[in-house]
C-alpha positions as CSV (number, residue, x, y, z in Angstrom):
1,M,72.6,20.1,89.0
2,R,74.0,20.1,85.5
3,A,73.4,16.3,85.2
4,R,69.7,16.8,86.2
5,R,69.3,19.6,83.6
6,R,70.9,17.4,80.9
7,C,68.6,14.5,81.8
8,R,65.5,16.7,81.6
9,R,66.6,18.1,78.3
10,G,67.2,14.6,76.9
11,G,63.7,13.5,78.1
12,M,62.1,16.5,76.4
13,Y,63.9,15.7,73.1
14,V,62.7,12.1,73.3
15,A,59.1,13.3,74.1
16,V,59.2,15.7,71.2
17,L,60.6,13.1,68.9
18,M,57.9,10.5,69.9
19,T,55.2,13.1,69.4
20,A,56.6,14.0,66.0
21,M,56.6,10.3,65.0
22,I,53.0,9.8,66.3
23,V,51.9,12.8,64.2
24,A,53.7,11.5,61.2
25,V,52.1,8.1,61.6
26,I,48.7,9.6,62.0
27,G,49.3,11.8,58.9
28,I,50.5,8.8,56.8
29,S,47.5,6.7,58.0
30,A,45.1,9.5,57.2
31,L,46.6,9.9,53.7
32,T,46.4,6.1,53.1
33,I,42.8,6.0,54.2
34,T,42.0,9.0,52.0
35,R,43.6,7.2,49.0
36,I,41.7,4.0,49.8
37,E,38.5,5.9,50.1
38,L,39.2,7.7,46.8
39,R,39.9,4.4,45.0
40,S,36.8,2.9,46.5
41,A,34.8,5.9,45.4
42,E,36.3,5.7,41.9
43,G,35.6,1.9,41.8
44,A,32.0,2.5,42.9
45,K,31.7,5.1,40.2
46,D,33.1,2.7,37.6
47,T,30.7,0.0,38.7
48,I,27.7,2.3,38.4
49,E,28.8,3.4,34.9
50,A,29.4,-0.2,33.8
51,R,25.9,-1.2,35.0
52,F,24.4,1.8,33.1
53,Y,26.4,1.0,29.9
54,A,25.5,-2.7,30.0
55,Q,21.8,-1.9,30.2
56,S,22.3,0.7,27.4
57,A,23.9,-2.1,25.3
58,L,20.6,-4.0,25.6
59,E,18.7,-1.0,24.3
60,I,21.1,-0.3,21.4
61,S,21.2,-3.9,20.3
62,S,17.4,-4.2,20.5
63,Y,17.2,-1.3,18.1
64,L,19.7,-2.8,15.7
65,I,17.9,-6.2,15.7
66,N,14.5,-4.6,15.0
67,K,16.0,-2.8,12.0
68,D,17.3,-6.1,10.5
69,R,14.6,-8.6,9.3
70,N,17.4,-11.1,8.6
71,W,19.0,-10.8,12.1
72,R,18.7,-14.6,12.7
73,T,21.4,-15.1,10.0
74,T,23.2,-11.8,10.4
75,Y,24.4,-12.7,13.9
76,S,25.9,-15.9,15.3
77,N,24.6,-17.7,18.3
78,D,26.5,-17.0,21.6
79,S,29.1,-14.8,19.9
80,W,29.9,-11.3,21.2
81,V,29.9,-8.5,18.6
82,A,32.9,-6.3,18.3
83,E,33.3,-4.0,21.3
84,Q,32.3,-0.4,20.9
85,P,33.3,2.7,22.9
86,I,30.8,4.3,25.2
87,G,31.5,7.0,27.7
88,N,34.5,6.0,29.8
89,G,34.3,2.3,28.8
90,T,33.2,-0.1,26.1
91,Y,30.2,-2.3,25.4
92,T,29.3,-5.4,23.5
93,W,26.3,-7.8,23.1
94,K,25.3,-11.2,21.9
95,L,22.2,-13.4,21.2
96,V,21.8,-16.9,22.6
97,D,19.2,-19.5,21.6
98,E,18.8,-21.3,24.9
99,R,17.0,-24.3,23.3
100,D,19.3,-25.7,20.6
101,A,22.0,-22.9,20.1
102,D,20.7,-22.2,16.5
103,L,19.2,-18.8,15.9
104,A,18.1,-19.5,12.3
105,N,16.1,-22.8,12.5
106,D,12.9,-21.5,14.1
107,P,11.6,-18.0,13.4
108,N,9.1,-18.2,16.3
109,R,11.6,-19.2,19.0
110,P,12.6,-16.7,21.7
111,V,16.3,-15.7,22.3
112,R,18.2,-14.2,25.2
113,L,20.0,-10.9,24.6
114,Y,23.1,-10.2,26.7
115,G,24.7,-6.7,27.1
116,K,28.2,-6.4,28.6
117,A,30.1,-3.2,29.5
118,T,33.6,-2.6,31.0
119,V,34.8,0.6,32.7
120,H,38.4,0.3,33.8
121,E,38.3,-2.7,36.2
122,A,34.5,-2.8,36.5
123,L,32.5,-5.3,34.5
124,R,28.8,-5.8,34.3
125,I,26.5,-8.1,32.3
126,Y,22.8,-8.0,32.0
127,S,20.3,-10.0,29.9
128,V,16.7,-10.0,28.8
129,L,14.5,-12.6,27.0
130,L,13.2,-11.5,23.6
131,E,10.4,-13.2,21.7
132,P,8.7,-12.6,18.3
133,P,5.5,-10.6,18.5
134,T,2.2,-12.4,18.0
135,P,2.0,-13.4,14.3
136,K,-0.5,-11.7,12.1
137,P,-3.1,-13.9,10.4
138,N,-2.4,-15.7,7.1
139,L,-3.9,-13.8,4.2
140,L,-3.8,-16.8,1.9
141,S,-6.6,-19.3,1.8
142,N,-5.7,-23.0,2.2
143,G,-2.1,-22.2,2.9
144,G,-1.6,-25.7,4.5
145,M,-3.0,-27.4,1.4
146,E,-5.4,-29.5,3.5
147,S,-8.2,-28.6,1.1
148,G,-6.5,-29.9,-2.0
149,T,-6.0,-27.3,-4.6
150,T,-8.7,-25.0,-3.4
151,G,-7.6,-21.3,-3.7
152,W,-4.6,-22.2,-5.9
153,Y,-4.0,-22.4,-9.6
154,G,-1.1,-23.4,-11.9
155,Y,0.7,-20.4,-13.4
156,F,1.8,-22.0,-16.8
157,C,1.9,-25.4,-15.2
158,D,-0.4,-28.1,-13.7
159,I,-1.0,-28.4,-10.0
160,G,-2.3,-31.3,-7.9
161,S,-2.8,-32.4,-4.3
162,V,-0.5,-35.1,-3.1
163,T,-0.2,-37.1,0.1
164,G,2.8,-38.8,1.5
165,E,5.1,-35.8,0.6
166,Q,3.6,-33.2,2.9
167,H,5.6,-30.9,5.2
168,S,2.8,-31.0,7.8
169,G,-0.8,-32.1,8.0
170,T,-2.0,-34.6,5.4
171,A,-1.3,-33.0,2.0
172,A,0.9,-30.8,-0.1
173,L,0.7,-29.1,-3.5
174,E,2.7,-30.3,-6.5
175,A,3.6,-28.1,-9.4
176,K,4.3,-30.2,-12.5
177,N,4.5,-29.9,-16.3
178,R,6.1,-26.5,-15.9
179,V,6.6,-24.8,-19.3
180,D,9.5,-22.6,-18.0
181,Y,11.3,-21.3,-14.9
182,Y,8.6,-18.8,-14.1
183,A,5.8,-21.5,-13.9
184,G,4.6,-22.4,-10.4
185,S,1.7,-22.6,-7.9
186,A,-0.1,-19.3,-7.6
187,Q,-2.9,-17.6,-5.7
188,T,-4.8,-14.4,-6.4
189,I,-4.4,-11.7,-3.8
190,T,-6.3,-8.8,-5.5
191,G,-8.3,-7.0,-2.7
192,T,-6.1,-8.6,-0.1
193,I,-2.9,-6.6,-0.2
194,E,-2.5,-2.8,0.4
195,N,-0.4,-0.3,-1.5
196,G,2.9,0.4,0.2
197,R,2.4,-2.1,3.1
198,T,5.2,-4.6,3.9
199,Y,4.4,-8.3,3.9
200,E,6.2,-11.4,5.1
201,L,6.1,-14.6,3.0
202,Q,7.0,-18.1,4.0
203,A,6.7,-21.5,2.3
204,W,8.2,-25.0,2.7
205,V,9.4,-26.5,-0.6
206,K,10.9,-29.8,-1.8
207,M,12.0,-30.6,-5.3
208,W,10.8,-33.8,-7.0
209,S,14.4,-34.5,-8.2
210,G,17.6,-32.6,-8.3
211,A,18.0,-29.1,-6.8
212,S,17.0,-25.6,-7.8
213,I,16.8,-22.1,-6.5
214,V,13.2,-21.4,-5.5
215,R,11.7,-18.0,-4.9
216,F,8.6,-15.9,-4.3
217,V,7.2,-13.7,-7.0
218,M,4.4,-11.1,-6.6
219,Y,2.7,-9.5,-9.5
220,V,0.5,-6.3,-9.4
221,E,-1.3,-4.5,-12.2
222,N,-3.4,-1.4,-12.3
223,T,-6.4,-0.4,-14.3
224,F,-4.1,1.2,-16.9
225,S,-2.4,-2.1,-17.6
226,Q,0.7,-1.0,-15.9
227,Y,2.3,-3.9,-14.0
228,W,5.1,-4.5,-11.5
229,W,7.0,-7.6,-10.4
230,F,8.4,-8.1,-6.9
231,I,10.9,-11.0,-6.4
232,D,12.5,-12.2,-3.1
233,G,13.5,-15.2,-1.1
234,E,15.9,-17.0,-3.5
235,T,16.8,-20.3,-1.7
236,L,18.5,-23.4,-2.9
237,V,16.1,-26.3,-2.5
238,G,16.9,-30.1,-2.9
239,N,14.9,-33.3,-3.1
240,T,15.9,-34.9,0.1
241,E,14.2,-32.7,2.7
242,W,11.8,-29.8,3.0
243,T,13.4,-26.3,2.9
244,R,11.9,-23.1,4.3
245,I,12.0,-20.1,2.0
246,T,11.1,-16.6,3.3
247,A,10.7,-13.2,1.7
248,T,9.8,-9.6,2.6
249,M,8.0,-7.5,0.0
250,T,6.5,-4.0,-0.1
251,P,4.3,-3.9,-3.2
252,T,3.5,-0.5,-4.6
253,W,1.6,0.6,-7.6
254,S,0.1,3.8,-9.1
255,G,-3.6,4.2,-9.8
256,T,-6.1,1.5,-8.9
257,L,-5.1,-2.1,-8.5
258,S,-6.9,-4.4,-10.9
259,E,-5.0,-7.7,-10.5
260,A,-2.5,-9.2,-8.1
261,F,-1.2,-12.7,-7.4
262,V,1.7,-14.3,-5.6
263,K,3.5,-17.5,-6.8
264,V,6.2,-19.9,-5.9
265,S,8.5,-20.7,-8.8
266,T,12.2,-21.3,-9.6
267,E,15.0,-19.1,-10.8
268,S,15.8,-21.5,-13.7
269,G,14.7,-24.9,-15.0
270,T,11.4,-26.6,-15.1
271,G,11.8,-29.2,-12.4
272,E,8.7,-30.3,-10.5
273,F,8.4,-29.4,-6.9
274,Y,6.2,-29.7,-3.8
275,V,5.0,-26.8,-1.7
276,D,3.3,-26.6,1.6
277,D,2.5,-24.3,4.5
278,V,2.5,-21.1,2.5
279,V,2.0,-17.9,4.5
280,L,1.4,-14.3,3.4
281,R,0.9,-11.8,6.3
282,V,1.4,-8.2,7.3
283,A,4.9,-7.8,8.6
284,P,5.1,-6.7,12.3
285,E,6.6,-3.3,13.2
286,V,9.3,-5.0,15.3
287,N,11.0,-8.3,15.1
288,L,11.3,-9.0,18.8
289,V,9.8,-7.7,22.0
290,V,11.1,-7.9,25.6
291,V,9.4,-10.4,27.8
292,G,8.3,-8.6,31.0
293,G,10.2,-9.4,34.1
294,S,13.0,-11.2,32.2
295,L,15.8,-8.7,33.0
296,R,18.5,-10.3,35.1
297,R,22.1,-9.5,36.1
298,E,24.5,-12.3,35.0
299,V,27.2,-13.8,37.1
300,L,30.5,-12.4,36.0
301,P,32.9,-14.8,34.3
């Protein structure tokens, strides 16, 4: 009888022990599953944040680009800017010229903007294609010099139409017999420009010999004989190839405008030079606009 009782008690102890082990295993499994689910939830949260921050990087960088009219030289092609903190992570962005990897050689070329964000282990990259807005019309007459010297005059120099040295088309303008550095090819813009409006200027220039710094100069004068000079676009130009010079000007004056002209001249010296494809136009309100439907998620590196 005693042997049977001891056997029963031993069996009960084993059953209790097994039950306790099963409960412990279930508890540990439940805890493990809970931790996995928690990590998974945190990972999903990080991924959502990274996605949001990457798209925010596109918006932030677009704003910065449109504040900087010299962005094509300010930033380097395919080079991430320094990472910046945002929320629980960081973001960065870059510009890529997908045609020839040169941001600065063509002002009318679109670029792709990339935004990248990291939140803990989560990483997301998105991109959009940006392109310049439709250019405003040229406010200068005979900007391409195809009609000889029509619309132009020599400011303390002689000008002439030349062929065989043009940047485009069939002819260019030559400024020669310059009396001083300020002499150059000019065009009257009275009645064309508006007080306080911003304008973009562009010209292609080539020296006859040597090299010199070429620039744009705008002159405005009111009916009280008060005058103002605006100078921009200083660029070193040589005699072996055509060089593009650009400027941004916001002419202002008091009273009523009585005379205004714009000219291309040098910073020093009296060297002869050729000029072609000159443009004066109202500056756009933004430098780049997003191409519709161009947003895409990039493959992670």
